C-alpha positions in Angstrom: 92.8 99.9 131.1 91.3 100.9 127.7 91.3 98.4 124.8 90.3 98.7 121.2 90.1 96.3 118.2 92.8 97.7 116.0 91.3 96.0 112.9 88.2 98.1 113.3 89.9 101.4 113.5 93.0 101.1 111.4 93.7 100.5 107.8 95.1 97.0 107.2 98.6 98.3 106.6 98.7 99.7 110.2 97.0 97.0 112.2 100.2 95.1 113.0 102.2 98.1 114.0 103.3 99.1 117.5 101.4 101.7 119.4 104.2 104.3 119.1 104.2 103.7 115.3 100.4 104.1 115.1 100.5 107.3 117.2 103.2 108.7 114.9 101.3 107.6 111.8 99.5 110.0 109.5 95.8 110.4 110.3 95.0 108.5 107.1 96.1 105.3 109.0 92.7 105.5 110.6 90.0 103.6 108.8 87.8 105.9 106.8 90.3 108.9 106.8 91.6 109.6 103.3 94.9 111.2 102.4 92.9 114.2 101.3 91.1 114.3 104.7 94.6 114.3 106.3 95.7 117.2 104.1 92.6 119.2 105.1 93.2 118.4 108.8 96.8 119.6 108.5 95.8 122.8 106.7 93.0 123.6 109.1 94.4 122.5 112.5 98.0 121.6 112.0 97.2 117.9 112.6 99.7 115.5 111.0 99.6 112.4 113.1 97.1 110.2 115.0 98.6 111.6 118.2 98.0 115.2 117.0 94.4 114.4 116.3 93.9 112.8 119.7 95.3 115.9 121.3 93.4 118.4 119.3 91.5 120.6 121.7 88.3 120.6 119.6 88.2 116.8 119.7 88.6 116.9 123.4 85.9 119.5 123.8 83.5 117.5 121.6 84.2 114.3 123.7 83.6 116.2 126.9 80.3 117.5 125.6 79.2 114.1 124.4 80.0 112.7 127.9 77.9 115.4 129.5 75.1 114.6 127.1 75.1 110.9 128.1 75.7 111.4 131.8 72.1 111.8 132.7 70.9 108.8 130.7 
């Protein structure tokens, strides 16, 4: 089972929320992602929520490539 330190990846306002609330949150709920970044993600890729970002095919492709790059190490 995967685990993550929510304090490290979420803005403080979101750290105590439930997982469904976090997934439905705007991407700016992620630490280091500004409201403007969220607007640009929405304009470019239709990404509105944390869940949308996680499901974005380009993110999945990049993750797969990164895994391939570390598989031989």
